[in-house]
C-alpha positions as CSV (number, residue, x, y, z in Angstrom):
1,P,-24.2,-3.3,-1.5
2,R,-20.9,-4.1,0.0
3,V,-18.1,-1.5,0.2
4,K,-15.3,-2.3,-2.2
5,V,-11.8,-1.9,-0.8
6,L,-8.6,-2.2,-2.8
7,H,-5.3,-2.8,-1.0
8,V,-2.3,-1.8,-3.2
9,I,1.1,-3.1,-2.1
10,T,4.3,-3.3,-4.1
11,R,5.2,-6.9,-3.2
12,F,2.8,-9.2,-1.4
13,A,5.4,-10.6,1.0
14,G,7.1,-10.1,4.4
15,G,5.8,-8.2,7.3
16,S,4.0,-5.5,5.3
17,G,2.4,-8.1,3.1
18,G,1.3,-10.0,6.2
19,N,-0.1,-6.9,7.7
20,T,-2.0,-6.2,4.4
21,L,-3.3,-9.7,4.3
22,L,-4.6,-9.4,7.9
23,S,-6.3,-6.1,7.0
24,A,-7.9,-7.4,3.8
25,A,-8.9,-10.9,5.1
26,G,-10.1,-9.5,8.4
27,M,-12.8,-7.3,7.0
28,D,-16.4,-8.4,7.5
29,P,-17.3,-10.1,4.2
30,Q,-21.0,-9.1,4.7
31,R,-20.0,-5.4,4.6
32,Y,-16.8,-5.3,2.5
33,E,-15.5,-6.8,-0.7
34,S,-11.7,-6.9,-0.2
35,W,-9.2,-6.9,-3.0
36,V,-5.3,-6.9,-3.1
37,A,-3.4,-5.7,-6.1
38,S,0.4,-6.2,-6.3
39,M,3.2,-7.3,-8.5
40,P,3.3,-11.0,-9.3
41,G,5.2,-13.2,-6.9
42,G,5.3,-13.4,-3.2
43,P,4.0,-16.1,-0.9
44,L,0.7,-14.6,0.3
45,W,-1.5,-14.9,-2.8
46,E,-3.0,-18.3,-1.8
47,A,-3.6,-17.3,1.7
48,A,-5.5,-14.2,0.5
49,E,-7.6,-16.2,-1.9
50,A,-8.4,-18.8,0.8
51,G,-9.4,-15.9,3.1
52,G,-12.0,-14.6,0.6
53,V,-9.9,-11.8,-0.7
54,R,-10.0,-11.0,-4.5
55,T,-6.6,-10.7,-5.9
56,T,-5.1,-9.2,-9.1
57,Y,-1.6,-8.7,-10.4
58,V,-0.2,-5.3,-11.4
59,R,1.9,-6.7,-14.2
60,H,4.1,-3.6,-14.5
61,M,4.7,-3.0,-10.7
62,R,8.4,-3.4,-9.9
63,E,10.3,-3.1,-6.6
64,Q,12.9,-0.9,-8.2
65,I,12.2,2.5,-9.6
66,S,11.5,2.3,-13.3
67,P,9.7,5.4,-14.7
68,L,8.2,3.5,-17.7
69,H,7.0,0.6,-15.6
70,D,5.8,2.9,-12.8
71,L,3.7,4.9,-15.3
72,L,2.3,1.7,-16.8
73,A,1.6,0.3,-13.3
74,C,-0.3,3.5,-12.5
75,R,-2.3,3.2,-15.7
76,E,-3.2,-0.5,-14.8
77,L,-4.4,0.7,-11.4
78,V,-6.4,3.5,-12.8
79,R,-8.2,1.1,-15.2
80,L,-8.8,-1.4,-12.4
81,M,-10.2,1.3,-10.0
82,R,-12.5,2.8,-12.7
83,R,-13.7,-0.6,-13.8
84,E,-14.4,-1.9,-10.3
85,R,-15.5,1.4,-8.8
86,F,-13.8,1.0,-5.4
87,T,-15.0,3.1,-2.5
88,V,-11.7,2.9,-0.6
89,V,-8.2,2.4,-1.8
90,H,-5.7,1.5,0.9
91,T,-2.1,1.8,-0.2
92,H,0.9,0.2,1.6
93,C,4.6,1.0,1.5
94,S,6.4,3.7,-0.3
95,K,6.3,2.8,-4.0
96,A,2.9,1.3,-4.2
97,G,1.7,4.1,-1.9
98,L,2.8,6.8,-4.3
99,I,1.6,5.0,-7.5
100,G,-1.7,3.9,-5.8
101,R,-2.5,7.3,-4.4
102,V,-1.9,9.0,-7.8
103,A,-4.0,6.3,-9.5
104,A,-6.8,6.7,-6.9
105,K,-6.8,10.5,-7.5
106,V,-7.0,10.1,-11.3
107,A,-9.7,7.4,-11.0
108,G,-11.8,9.6,-8.6
109,V,-11.8,7.1,-5.7
110,P,-13.7,8.8,-2.8
111,V,-11.6,7.5,0.2
112,V,-7.8,6.9,0.2
113,V,-5.8,5.6,3.1
114,H,-2.1,5.0,3.2
115,T,-0.2,2.9,5.7
116,F,3.4,3.6,6.4
117,H,5.3,0.4,7.1
118,I,8.7,1.7,6.4
119,F,10.1,4.8,4.6
120,A,11.9,5.0,1.2
121,V,14.2,7.6,2.7
122,H,17.0,5.9,4.8
123,D,20.6,6.5,5.6
124,G,22.0,4.3,2.8
125,L,20.8,6.7,0.1
126,S,22.7,9.5,-1.5
127,P,21.7,13.0,-0.5
128,A,20.2,13.6,-3.9
129,R,18.1,10.5,-3.8
130,K,16.9,11.3,-0.3
131,R,15.8,14.7,-1.4
132,L,13.9,13.2,-4.4
133,Y,12.1,10.6,-2.3
134,L,11.1,13.2,0.3
135,L,9.9,15.5,-2.4
136,L,7.8,12.7,-3.9
137,D,6.4,11.6,-0.5
138,R,5.6,15.2,0.4
139,A,3.9,15.8,-2.9
140,A,1.7,12.7,-2.4
141,R,0.7,13.9,1.2
142,R,-2.5,15.6,-0.1
143,L,-3.5,12.4,-2.0
144,A,-4.8,10.5,1.1
145,N,-7.7,11.2,3.4
146,R,-6.0,9.4,6.3
147,Y,-2.7,7.9,7.2
148,V,-1.9,4.9,9.4
149,A,1.5,3.9,10.8
150,V,2.3,0.4,12.0
151,A,4.0,1.8,15.2
152,P,4.1,5.0,17.1
153,S,7.7,5.5,16.1
154,V,6.8,5.3,12.5
155,A,4.0,7.8,13.0
156,R,6.4,10.2,14.7
157,E,8.9,9.8,11.8
158,A,6.1,10.5,9.2
159,V,5.3,13.7,11.0
160,E,9.0,14.7,11.4
161,Q,9.6,14.1,7.6
162,R,6.4,16.1,6.9
163,V,4.9,13.3,4.8
164,A,1.8,13.2,7.1
165,G,0.3,15.8,9.4
166,P,0.0,15.2,13.2
167,G,-3.8,15.2,12.9
168,D,-3.9,13.0,9.8
169,I,-2.1,9.9,11.1
170,V,-2.9,7.2,13.6
171,A,-0.6,4.5,14.9
172,V,-2.1,1.0,14.8
173,P,0.6,-1.5,15.9
174,S,0.8,-4.4,13.6
175,A,-0.7,-7.7,14.9
176,V,1.5,-9.7,12.5
177,E,3.7,-12.4,14.0
178,L,6.6,-12.2,11.7
179,D,7.6,-15.8,12.4
180,D,4.3,-16.9,11.0
181,I,4.6,-15.1,7.6
182,P,5.8,-17.5,4.9
183,T,8.8,-16.3,2.9
184,E,9.8,-17.5,-0.5
185,A,12.5,-19.6,1.1
186,D,10.0,-21.6,3.1
187,P,8.9,-25.0,1.7
């Protein structure tokens, strides 16, 4: 039987969406059954389906923090993971990374990988919000078996912020040509 892999991303768009698409569609279809779960919207759904990737919407996933919707999105993912019995869950980005890792733990998924594309903590946040986001990221640290960063500088920042250990993260530079990723403004 093929290994079932679920990629979870907040919004299936942009550079992180393109990277996720390449990861999912680039897997050997003889060995892997690749899925992508994300909030509705975004320009990459058709490309994923054309590439043989199974797709599913997480109806309650939102870009903004919403405790109620975040809890409901987690519940949707737990149900999907239990029903489909994924061997690997690969989460992407901060919000889907947190919700997806929690859902994978609850669902009993054997292997969880998280990719850091960018961090939720940045200079534009209030000090209180920075502390909260770091606390959440650090609490989720134990919920993945392995971490990937899209650049060495991102891997270094993950270790410096203590959201991944030095031996738990590997840098795999993204092969995405950002100019080739369709945006919602493209015709």
